[in-house]
Steps between C-alpha positions, in 0.01 A plus 500: 500500500657840561284759676361792299707815491345827609599828342380826351473612141678824427348763274529483127345330203452125489411275210230241567467194279189281509563141394307179464594308812643198322843342530575576135395867511685574824810321374497689169453831681797427724719402207421806287429764763831683527589474131171657395490774761858621475412650163203699633532562875770567753525216749615535859645225717191446710302181555239389249165464672224253422152610599192286528153628574174309517409652161823386331480154658137458391609582142818283509724808477793636695677837507870576495 
């Protein structure tokens, strides 16, 4: 397993998507993400971040 990368978020607006944490939902999100957003938001070439908190885990959710 690769070690986690450490970095800083720069200023600006970020979109946060809350998904059911299932293989199907995450896969569908990944497949349709850029096609859907290109029409509505400007996208930079920065990493996509997954975030898990105890609240999202307890509710079987994840955030991108």
